[in-house]
N, C-alpha and C positions, 0 to 999 in steps of 0.2 A: 686185560693185563694192568701192570701195575704203572705203565708209562706215565699217566697223567698224574699220579701221585708222586712219582721220583721228581717229574717235572715241578710239581708244586711246592716239594721240600726245596728244590733248587732256587726256586723263586723267594720263598720265606728267607733262606740261609744268605741269599745275595742282597736282600733288602736289609738285613741286620748287620751283615758284614760290611757294605759298601766298598770304599776303597781299598779295604784290607782283604776284599775277595780276589786278590791277585791270581789264584788259579784254586778250585775247589771242585770236588765230584760227590753230588747227593748219591749217583749210583754205587758210588763206593761205601757209602754209610747205610742206606735204606736197607738193603737186604741183611744185614747184621742186625738192625733194629727191629726188623720182621720176625727174625728167628728167635730175638730174645723175648718179643712180646709172646710168642708162641709157649714159653717157658717160665712165664712171670707170674707172680701172685697178683690179687686184683687190682690193687693200687697202681703198680707199676705197670701192668696189663693196660689199664686205662689209659695211662699217659703216654705209653709207645703206640698204642692204637691211634691216638689222636694225632701223634706226630707222623706217623707213615700214612695216616688216611685209609687203613683197612682195619677192619675187625680182627682180633686177635686170633679167634677160631681160622682164619682165611689166611692169614699172615704168612705162615710158613710155607704153604702152598703157592701164594703169590710170588713170594722171593724165589722159589726154586723156579718156577715157570719163568721169571724174569731173567735169572741166570742162565736158564737153558736156551732162550730166544738171543741174548746176547752171544751165546757161544756160537752161533750160526751166522755171524756177522764177520766176515773177512778183516776187517779192519781193527776189531777189538778182540783182545784176550781178557779173560777174567779169570780169577781164582780165590777159592774160598778156604781158609785154614782154621781147624779147631785143635787147641792142644790143652790138656789138662793133667793135674798131677793124680796119683793113683788112689788118694784119698776122696777124689770127686768122683763119683759112681755114677755115670749119668743114665737118665731112665731112657729105655731102649727105643719106647714110642717117639720121645723128642728127638733123638739123634736119627732115627730112621727117616725122619722128615727133611733131614740135610743131604746134600748132594752126595753120592758115595765116595769113601776113600778120602775124607777130607781129615778125620779124626787121627791126632798123634799124641805122644806123651810129653810131658814135661818131667825131667828127673828131678827138679828141686836144687840142681847146680845152677846157680843164674849164669854163670858163663856160659855154661854149655849150652843152656838153653837159649840165651840171646845170642849166640853165634849161630845156631841151627835155624832160628826165625828170622835173623838178618839174612841169611843165605837164601831163605825162602822169599823174601821180600825182593831181593836183587834178581833172582832168578825170573820171578814173574812178572819184572819190569825192564828186563833187559839191562840190567844196571843203572837204571835213570834213579832208582831209591834204592840205595845200597842196604838201608838199615829198615827195620821196625820201627815204627815211631814212636813206640813205649819202651819203658825200662822193664825187663824181667827180672825181677827180685826173688827173694826167699820166700815171701809172703805172697807171690802170684800163684794163684790156684788152677787160672783157667783163662785162655785167650782164644777170642774170635776175630779173626782177621779177613780183609779182602784184597786183592789187590787187583788193579786195571791198568790195562796198557792199550792205547789208541794208536795206530800208525796209519796217517792218511799221506798218500801219494797224490799230488796235483794233476788233474787232467791236462792243466797247461800250466807250464812252470813261469816264474817269475824270472827276469834277468835283474842282476844286482848293480846298484850304482851308489852315488852318494846324494842324498837330498840336498836341494839349494835352498830350499826354505820348507820347514814343516811346523808352521804356527808356534805356539809355545815353547817347542823344542827346538827352534832355530837358535836361541840365544846361548845353546850350550856351547861349553868349550870345546868339547870334541864334535866331530863330525858324526853324521847320523848317517849309516847307511840305510838306502830306500830299496823296495822292491816294486818294480813296475810291470806291467803287462797289457797289450793290446789284444781286445777281441772283439767279437762281432754280436754276442748274445747280449743285448742291453737288458734283458728282463731279469739278470741275477742281481740287479740293481734296483731297489726298491724305497719308496720314501711313504712312510705311514703318517697318518694324522692321529696322533695320539694325546692324552691328557696333559702331557709335558710340552707338546709342541710337536712339530714336524721331526721325525726320526728317521735315519737312513741305515739300510741293512744292505750288506753284499755277501752273496752267496759265494764262497770259493769252494768250487766243487772237487770232492776226490774222484780217484779212477776207481773205487769200489763203492760201497754204499755208506760213506760218511764223509759229510761236509763240513766246512769251518764257517760260521756265519760271523762277520764283523758287523757291528752295531756302532753307529755315532749318533749322539743326541746333540740338544741345544747346548751351546757353551757354559749358559747359565745354570743348566742342572745339576745336581749332585750326581755322583757315580750311583749311588743307591736307586736314585729316579730313573737311571738309564739303563741300570742293570735288570730291574723290574720289568721295564717295557719292553726290554730285549728278550726277554724269556717268552713274552707274547708275539714274538715276530719270528720265531724258528720253527714254528708248525703252520698249522691253520689259521689265517689271519683273523686277529680278533678286533683291528680298527680299519677303518678305511686306508686302503694301500693303493699306490700308483706304480706301476711297473715302469722301467727304464723306456720303452718304447713310446709311453704315453706321457712323459713328463715334459713339462712346458720349456720354451726357451728361458734362458737366465738362470738364477739362483733357484736350483729346484729343490732344494733340501741341503741339511748339514753336510757339507764335503760335496755336494753334487752342483756340477755347473753343465748347462745343456746350451751348446751352440750350432750354428748352422755353418759348415766350413766347405770348401772345395775340395774334393778328392777325385783321383784317377780311378776309383773304384765304386760303383755304385752299389753301395752297402754301408749301413750304419756302422761305426764302430763304438768301442767302449775302452776308455783308457783308466787303469786302476794303479794308484800309488798308495802304497801301505810301507810299514815298518816291519823289520823282523825282530822278534822278542823271543827271549828266553827267561821265564819268570817260576819261582819255586815259592812255595809257602808252607805253613805249618799251622794247623787249627786244632786247638784244644777244644773237643765239643763240650767238655763239662764247663767252658767258659759260657755256653749257651745251653746249658743242661736242658731247660724247659723247651727249646727249641726241637730238641731231639729225643724228649722224653724220658730223659734220664734223670731228673729230679729226685725223685724219693729212691731210685736204684742205687744211690750213692749212700745212702743211710747205712753205716757200717755197723748199728746196734744191731741189725737182725738181717737173714736171709730175704731175697725178694725173687728167687727164681726155682720155686717149689717142683715145677713140673720139668726142669732141667735135670735137677739132682736133689737128693735129700739132704747134701751137704750144704750150709747157709753160704751163699754167695751175695756179695755186694760189688757193685762196679768200683773198680779202683783207678784206672785210667781209660780214657776214650780219646784217641788223638788221629788226625789224617795228615800225612804228609803228600804233597802234590808238586807236580812240575809240569809246565807246558813249554814247548818250543814251535815257534812258526819261522819257516825259512822259505828259499826261492824254490824248493822242489818239493816240499811237504811240511805235515805238523805231526809233533809226538807229543803225547802226553800221558802220564801215570800218575796213580794215586795208590797210597797204601793206606788203608784203614785199620784200625786194630782197637780193641775192647777189652782190657783185662779183668778179672775179679779177684777180690781176696775172701778170706773167710768173713762173712756177714755177722757172726756172733762167736760167743767162746763154743767150742766144740762140746756136744752133749749127744745124749742118746737119740737118735731119729727113727722116726717110723714112716714108712711108705704108706701113705693115706690118698685116697682119690679125690681130686680136687676139678671142678667144672670150670763308477767314477766318481769314482768315488775316491776321496783322498783322505785317508785316516791321519791328519796332522797333529791331532792333540788327542789325550786319553780317550780311549773307547772300550767297549765291552766285546768278548767274543765267546763262543758257544761251539764246541764241537757235537753235531747231531747227528743221529742215524735218520738216514732220508726216508726210509720208508715208515717207520714209526712214530717219528719225531721226537726220540727219546734223546734227552741232552744228557751228554756222557761227561762232559768237564766244560766248566764256564768260568769266567773271570774277568778280570780288568787290567788293561795296559795302562798303567800310569806312566812309565818311561819304556822308551825303546832301546833294544841293542845300540850301542855306540861302538864307531870304529876302533877306539882304543881299548875296549872291552878286552880281557883276557879270558879264554876258556868257556866264552859263549858260543853255543852251538848254533848253527844257522838254521835248526829247525827241520833239516833235511831228513826224509824218512827212508 
């Protein structure tokens, strides 16, 4: 399956975005690029294939299998949408490789089309993202979009309080809410020896099949460095790793302290302190066109997708809107990604031809991960926590 390739794109995107990667989802982008690769000309095909890590002739099948696999995950909902103007006559063989029932029409009335596609985005994200992240204009001929909604309820809830001290966040004027939890499973805390030093991860388990992994790195490391290493700590270990039961007494890793204490219960315990957060971000994929294989596809002097349609198409916009909420009872995240196209050349006669304990008291990374496959659904960086005086900030309850 395409899991390793989606995670690889996640890692590259996080590395480039750094602290700007408040929340993003390569899973929202990857299937769109794969379906476009299936219908592209040779130059664009090669660029898109390099971006997704799969040969173009295998891309559509891999994307469809990925979406079908995620569809069986109780905590995740996905949707794919395709809308075209009537001038864009799609090749049946390309359309047939997309999931059934995704194709709709654009009327050419920008107001009507925008309203309808905005409603689609809102419906498939439970209102977390109320609008499609692109503008549908009179020149828009083709829109391909994905929607992703992740809803996780914790197996064990946190209790809410106010933090007495939270590292660099403690000097803020507003008090900072804290989320605290006591438990007995020490092994959900792990400390890895990585190229950037010791890095701590905490698995916050969901009650279905999605967990959220919090990752805290050395203070002197940049967000990009921590995010890159964090993607390697969400699945099979790639670096030497010590579980909580085997950590030495003392400062055992970033944010981790191990002590021997007196207790009436003959059982080890784990105390977790973190912060709630609600983060939203907008990513213009064309700002990093090479990363996503969209470099040549934006050249409007000609069309780039002859296997999709005889109508000359060039990429007009490519944007992702994403939001993530982490609170006392759960985690919610949503992403809507949309790629629009306009006429890639002057209209002309066309011919159809054949072509071949942790304490997270300073900025940290987070990843929503499908437990069985290791697929990273959503990832990002918490630069600031929610504050008690914030208005309209969700607690992240699921």
